[in-house]
VEXTI-664635 format. One record per residue (C-alpha): x, y, z; residue in one letter. Coordinates in pm, whole numbers, plus 50000, padded with zeros to 5 digits. Layout:
BEGIN
XYZa ...
This chain:
BEGIN
477155078151643m 477515040251614d 480175023551400a 477835016051108t 476665052251084a 480235064851106r 481335040150839a 478535050850608d 479545087050650r 483205079450577i 482425060650256v 479845086650151a 482385114550199d 484915096049987r 482345091249711l 481465128349719r 485135137349695a 485575113449402a 482605129149223a 484245163049258g 487405152949074r 486755121748863e 484865115548536p 481855096848674l 478555088948501p 476505110448738g 476735136449016p 476835128349385a 473335132049525t 471785117549838g 473085114250190s 473955077650244s 476795058850078a 474265036849895a 472375067049761q 475535084349642i 476855052249488a 473605048949292a 473725084949175s 477355085749062v 476985052448878s 473625060348716a 473545046248363g 476705025748405s 476594989248304a 478484982148626h 476185000748866a 474854969649042d 478334955649101r 479514989349227f 476584991949468a 477504958049615a 481154968749647e 480175000649829v 477924981250066a 480824957850140a 483094987750202a 480645002450454v 480414968850631r 484204964450641g 484735000250756t 482254995651040a 484064964051150l 487374982851139a 486025011251351l 484794985951603g 488304971451625a 489985004651709a 492265004552012r 494115032552187a 497785035552096h 500325027352368p 502555054352508t 505795037552402d 505235026852043l 508645011051994w 508254989352303a 504764979252193a 506024970251846a 508854949151988a 506434930252214a 503684925351954e 505404901751713h 508854888951614p 508554912151313d 508384946251485p 506814963151183s 503604943151242v 502234966151512w 502414996251280f 501034976950982e 498034966051186q 497435000251340a 496075013951011v 492295012251051l 490785025850730l 493395017350470g 493825037750152h 493235074450239p 490915082749946v 489645050049794h 485925045049870p 486415007249872l 489385007950110a 487804983050349r 485924961150103s 487044925150151r 485544907249853g 483374878049958e 484764874150310l 482164870950584t 482314892850893d 483904864451090d 486474858850814e 487304895950808i 487954894951181r 490054863651137a 492204875850846y 492254913950831a 495174933450979p 493094960451148e 491634932651365h 495134923051487r 494654889151323a 496984859551379r 496834829751146i 498514796751069d 500164799350729l 500604765350570g 503344755050326l 502064728650087y 504204702849907a 503704707949533r 505094687249249d 503934714249007d 505844743049171l 508234762348950s 510664778349193e 514004796249183p 517174784649359p 517064789649736q 513294793649732w 512224795550096l 515834789050194s 515164803550538l 512364779750619c 512494745750456g 513114722850163p 512204727749801r 508784721549653g 506774739949918q 504314768149847l 502944791650118p 499184794550068v 496864817850257h 494504796950474p 491384811150306w 492844802849965q 493934768250077a 490404759950192a 488924774049871r 491164751949657h 490874720849874g 494474720450001l 494944699950316t 497824685350515g 500464712650490p 504064701050504a 504854728450749r 502994756650926v 504054791251033f 502104797451352t 501274832051488d 501714847251143a 500304882351102a 498644898750801p 500184931850698l 498314961650555m 497504943750231s 495774914550416l 497224888350180r 500854896250274t 501784876850585i 504594883150835a 506104851650981t 508904868251178g 511864865550941e 509804867050621l 506984887050468q 505134864950220i 502764878649957k 500194851749894t 497554848549624a 493864851449714v 490774850049491d 489544882149655l 488984916949522q 490684940049771l 490004976349673t 490414975549293s 491694941249189a 491694904149259v 494964897749440r 496714870149252h 500464868349185v 500804872948811s 503444856048595p 504864890948529a 505224896748904a 506954863248949v 509394872648672h 509904909848736n 510144912349114g 513364892649165p 514974909348862l 514054944548971l 514994939349333s 518454927149233r 519174955048988r 517564983149187l 519344976049515t 522484996449443a 520935026949269p 518175028749530a 520655026449816a 522565055749668a 519455076949733h 518615063450080g 516185035549982i 516614999650098a 514954974549866i 513344943450014l 514654916549775p 512154892049632e 511994855349542r 508874842949368a 507354809949262a 504164797549099a 502524764449032t 502354754448666v 499364739148492g 499354709848249p 499684734947964d 502944747748110g 501454781248204e 501894796248556p 498804796348775r 498604830348948p 496074818449206w 498634793949350l 501774815149363a 503694835749617a 506394861949664v 508814859749956v 510714889350103r 512804893450417p 511224914150691a 512764948950724p 514554940751048h 516344911650878v 518114936050641i 519034960750915g 515854981650963h 514364971851300p 512305003751328r 510385003751001a 506995021350986v 504745021950678p 504225057850570l 500465052650590a 500805044650960a 502475078051033l 499185095650959a 497125071351167e 495525088351466t 494995073651809c 491295064951854p 491305078552209s 493115111952178d 493535118351804g 497345120451811r 498935108751484p 501615082251516i 504145105951355a 503645131251634v 504685105351891a 508185106951744f 508625144451701t 509655153352056g 509825190552132d 510915201051781d 508305189951527p 509705213851265k 513145197351269a 511565162751269w 509415171750969w 512355185050774e 514285152850843a 511285132350734f 510795151950412v 514435146550317a 513895109150357v 510475108650189a 511735126049874l 514215097949802a 512015082549526p 511975116149349l 515775117549363r 515935082149228l 513645091248939f 515685122048851a 518845100948846d 517655068948677t 514205074748527g 512805046648746v 509455055748902a 508615037249222l 504975035349321e 505965049149660a 502625050549837h 501955045650205g 501625007850191q 504664999849975n 507015024150146t 508265024150504l 510295049850696a 513275034650877s 514085052351204f 517255057651400t 515915065251745g 512895087151676d 514275102751357r 513545090351005p 516835080050845a 515975060450529a 513185044250330l 512415007550284v 510594998449961y 508744966849861r 506474954549581d 507294961849218f 503934958049045g 503424995549012g 507025004648924v 507645019648580r 511075017448414v 512695030748094p 512635000747857p 516045007247704a 517725005648044d 515784975548172w 515894947147919p 514104916248036g 511384934148233v 507964923548099v 504324933848119g 503284970048174d 506334980048380l 508444991548081p 507185026647999e 508955046947730p 507225079847817d 509085096648106p 506085118548185q 503875087848223a 506445073048460r 506485105148661l 502695104548690v 502945070548862k 505465083949111l 503705116949185l 500275101349231a 501595076949488a 503785101449680m 502115135149692f 498275137049682p 497835105749891t 500795097350114t 502325131250193l 498935148450193t 497555124750456s 500565130750682i 500415168550637v 496705168650717e 497325147951027a 500025171951147f 497925202651075a 494755189051236d 496565178051550w 498555210151596s 495895234651474g 498385248751223t 498145259550862d 498965230150631p 500905255450424g 503705256850681q 504345219450641w 504105221450262w 506585250150260s 509265226950396a 508445201850122v 508635228549851a 511945241949982a 513545207549975q 512185199649627v 513615232549496r 516955223049648g 517145190949445l 518045209249124g 515535189548918l 515105193148545e 512535220048472a 509825196148348w 510105174948664i 510225205148894a 507145220248730d 505215187748767a 506045186249136v 505885222949232l 503415239848996r 501125217248795d 498015200548941p 498955166849083w 497755134148927p 495575111549138l 494325077149042k 490585079648972a 489725048049163t 485935052849155t 485865059448781a 488045028648734m 485525006648917r 482835018548673l 484985013448363a 484774982948139d 488334973948231n 488504983848598p 492234977748641t 493325001948367d 494595034448517d 492415065448487i 493875097948615w 492295128348774a 494005160748870r 493905178149208v 495165211449336d 498875213249411n 499505229149754p 503175234249667l 502195259849403a 501435284249685a 504285273549913a 
């Protein structure tokens, strides 16, 4: 089967799965992704847009499949040789992106050549320009690692779109991370703004993100560290228009790379489930040695850190496979590294000064954010990868998760939500067909821990 046929099947399967759990206008009928997209969106005012998005996802998925390369035997050595930021190899090893989103490889209006030039699964390398801006509102020590004040990193596609030329400085051999618009320069990981819809939203840097990220990263560092989570601290800046309002399309967030803060072996959780195109071995299995059970138990203890943090502080991290990295000592997971605060939810009384939709007074709503990111997507994809590779019952891997959750001594309402109740999952297909496609819609899926 060629790459286009395989891509169509992957997107079609994701649409069928979405139709089985989400409130969609119609049932999933037909065999191709285009046919199923038409059937599930029948009657929606947004059906034509959705059809174009699905077609783009099939095209991007086919390009990703064509870029697949066999994994090296020694992953750590390969990562060290790939880029000055050793997390880049693992970031760029993830071929298909979000494990359940049907638009995981849609790239907005990028052409095929632009996808190959800018997308991480194509092992892209770019020149990232820093542009001198008189209209830049920036914090103290903005870009202190790499130059004077008044400079804004701008993605090259965005710079061309907005007519920016003559950068004051250029980071050469910069590498896009899993999110495409976040760029590794070696010492820094820079989240840029692009006028592109990637999966569900146009990826600007909102005024709320510019305000909240630095505040949250400062205040969360100590409580997160107490539960085994290292926070990548943020600095953020945005240009300001004549009306005094920030312009989110010319803004950026700067973080240190994980190795700069003491985590030289940092692997995004999504990459652990990524299988080698030649032999099907998941990346996680490469680290398990001759005792996968002990490795898995060590990993689960690390992976449950956001749940411990929530139980202690009420802060819900959106700890999905792209935002969250496992930090290894040797081949064993030892801690988590967390980045990006847009999906975090905090108790308003404890977090004065946080703005936008991050303050959430309902603790159950905060827990939904955490559970949806951690369990039905991230942990499920890793469990499925382990079970498929080893020919084992997924239940044996879930049993270790359930045992460790029970050992946390959680309040009953939290324990029930994790161990018994159906898990929440973001209804990403229903959201694309809604009038406001960035508002969260939730579906519920079976909880494998209920039988563990």
